[in-house]
C-alpha positions as CSV (number, residue, x, y, z in Angstrom):
1,M,88.5,133.7,180.6
2,F,91.3,131.0,180.4
3,A,92.3,128.0,182.2
4,I,95.3,125.7,182.0
5,V,94.5,122.1,181.7
6,D,96.4,118.9,181.8
7,I,95.5,116.7,178.8
8,K,97.2,113.2,178.4
9,G,100.6,114.7,180.3
10,K,100.8,118.0,178.4
11,Q,99.5,121.3,179.7
12,Y,97.6,123.7,177.5
13,K,96.0,127.2,177.8
14,I,92.6,127.2,176.7
15,S,89.6,129.4,176.8
16,E,86.0,128.8,175.2
17,N,85.6,128.1,171.7
18,D,89.3,127.5,171.1
19,R,90.4,124.6,168.7
20,V,93.3,122.8,170.2
21,F,95.4,119.5,168.8
22,V,95.9,117.2,171.5
23,P,97.7,113.7,171.6
24,K,95.1,111.2,170.0
25,L,92.4,110.7,172.1
26,S,90.3,107.4,172.0
27,A,86.9,109.0,171.5
28,K,85.1,109.0,168.0
29,E,84.5,112.4,165.9
30,G,81.6,114.2,167.4
31,D,81.7,112.9,170.8
32,K,82.1,114.9,174.0
33,V,84.9,114.4,176.4
34,T,85.5,115.8,179.7
35,F,88.9,116.9,181.3
36,S,89.0,117.3,185.0
37,D,92.8,118.2,185.6
38,V,92.5,121.9,185.7
39,L,95.6,123.5,187.2
40,L,94.9,127.1,187.1
41,F,91.7,129.2,186.1
42,S,91.3,132.9,185.7
43,S,87.9,134.7,185.0
44,D,89.7,137.8,184.2
45,D,93.5,138.8,183.9
46,K,93.5,140.1,187.4
47,S,92.5,137.2,189.4
48,F,93.6,133.5,189.5
49,K,92.8,130.2,191.2
50,I,95.5,128.0,191.5
51,G,94.9,124.4,192.3
52,S,97.1,122.3,194.6
53,P,97.5,120.2,192.5
54,K,94.0,120.3,190.8
55,L,91.1,122.7,190.7
56,D,87.6,121.1,191.4
57,M,86.4,122.2,187.8
58,K,85.7,120.4,184.4
59,V,86.4,121.4,180.9
60,E,84.0,120.1,178.2
61,A,84.9,119.6,175.0
62,T,84.0,118.1,171.3
63,V,86.1,115.9,169.1
64,I,86.3,117.6,165.7
65,S,88.7,115.1,164.1
66,H,91.6,112.9,164.1
67,I,94.7,113.8,161.9
68,K,98.3,112.9,161.5
69,D,101.3,115.4,161.7
70,E,103.8,115.6,158.8
71,K,106.1,112.8,158.4
72,I,109.5,112.8,160.1
73,I,112.3,110.8,158.5
74,V,114.4,108.8,161.1
75,F,117.8,108.1,159.5
76,K,120.6,105.9,160.9
77,K,124.2,105.2,159.8
78,K,127.3,103.8,161.0
79,R,130.4,104.7,158.6
80,R,132.2,102.1,157.1
81,K,130.0,99.2,158.2
82,N,127.4,99.3,155.3
83,Y,124.7,99.9,157.8
84,K,121.9,102.4,156.9
85,R,118.3,102.4,158.2
86,T,115.4,104.8,157.0
87,K,112.1,105.0,159.0
88,G,109.2,107.5,159.0
89,H,107.0,108.6,161.7
90,R,103.7,110.4,161.7
91,Q,102.4,111.5,165.0
92,Q,98.6,111.1,165.6
93,Y,96.6,114.1,167.0
94,T,92.9,114.9,167.7
95,E,91.5,118.3,167.1
96,I,89.0,119.4,170.0
97,E,86.7,122.3,170.4
98,I,86.4,123.7,174.0
99,N,82.8,124.2,174.7
100,S,82.8,125.1,178.5
101,I,84.8,125.7,181.4
102,K,82.7,125.1,184.5
């Protein structure tokens, strides 16, 4: 059993007891969250329910933790102009565990 869910503009293939990293959610650790944007559902690998655009289902998950990704260095330079800029960026993610697909 699996479903394809839209979470904050990105689509994820999930099944029960999966742990997924999604863009940062405003919920606290240990909170239960519900996602209602289910695009596709399959109870087995032979039959599918496809939404147009969404199905009338919900996915319940628990927030495990909030983490940051590895640092990415952004470097700008213009030659012969004495212009250099260095910045770093760490994307924030939330780890969730899928409890049920209803």
